[in-house]
N, C-alpha and C positions, 0 to 999 in steps of 0.2 A: 796476230791481232788483225781483225778484219777492218774494212773501211768503215763499217757502222760503229765499231768500238772507238776508232780514232775520232770519228765525227762527234760521238758522245763526249769524249774527253775534251774536245775543243769547245763544245757547247756549254759544258758545266760552268767554267769560269765566266763565260759571257752571260749566262743566266744569273749568276750571282751578282754581277755588276748591275743587271737590270732590276733586281729586286730592291724595293725601298729599304734603306737601312734605318737606323734610329735617327730621327731628326733632332736637332739640337734645340729648336724652338717650336714646341707644339702650341696650339691655340690656347690650351689651358695655362701653360706657363706664361704666355704673353699676357693673358687676362689677369693672372695672379700678380704679375709684376705691375701692371697698370693700376690695379686696385691698391696694392701696397704703396705705390707712388702717390696716389691721390690721398690715401689716408694719412701718410706721413706729412703731406703738405698742409693738411688741415691743422690749424693751431687751436688747441684747447686750453683756454686760460680760465679756470674756474673763478667765478665772481667772488669778491671778498665778502659779499653778503650771502649768507646761506639762507635759502627759503625753506619753510616748513609748511606742510599741508596741515591745516587746522580744520577739524570737522566737529559739528554738533548735530544732535537730533532735535527737531522741533515737532512736538506732538500737539495736535489740535482736535477738538471735537468736530464732527461733521466730515464733509467730503473734500475740504481744502486745507492745506497747510503750507505756509509761506516761510521762506528763509529771511533772516535779517538782511539789511542793506549791505552790499558788498560780498555776499555769499551766493553760491550757486547750488542748485539741487544736483545731487549725484545719485540719489535713489529714493524710492518711496515705499511705504507700507500702508496697507489699509486694513481696517477692522472687519470683523465677521468673515474672515478668510477671503476677502475680495482680492483677487490678483490682477485686476484690470485697472491700470492707472496711466496717466500721461503727465508730462511736465509742461506747464504753461509759462511762457516768457522767461524760461530758465531759472525761475525763482519760486515757483509754486507747484506743489503736487496736487493732482486732481484725481480722486478715486472715482471710477466710472460705474461702479455697481449702484443699484437703486437704494439699497439699505447699507449704510456704513456708519458705524458709531464713532470712529476716530480715523485720523490720517496722520502719518508721521513722514516728515521730509528730512532726509539726510543732507545737511548743508555744509559745504566746504569752501575754503579760500586759502590762498597762499599768504603766509604771514612772514 
């Protein structure tokens, strides 16, 4: 065996020590643990009162349709195929087309 072969046999174990092995704590595992810790520390106690979403549709002639008191607009529809509308003061649908025969407001509240 020549000197270069002996040198190679000596260097192989040294190179193996220098290569990084499997780390026990990767960044992903640390973050997973932190997230699990935070989620487990959050206390979820459902309220004894169960709330239900209650919705109605209010149809009105013309370009405006308003929700009853205590309800909020969640969507609008306009006659004559008008697809351009906006919500005013969270309670009123306003159709923006020049000719509209009806407006419907979808009104909801938590009951």
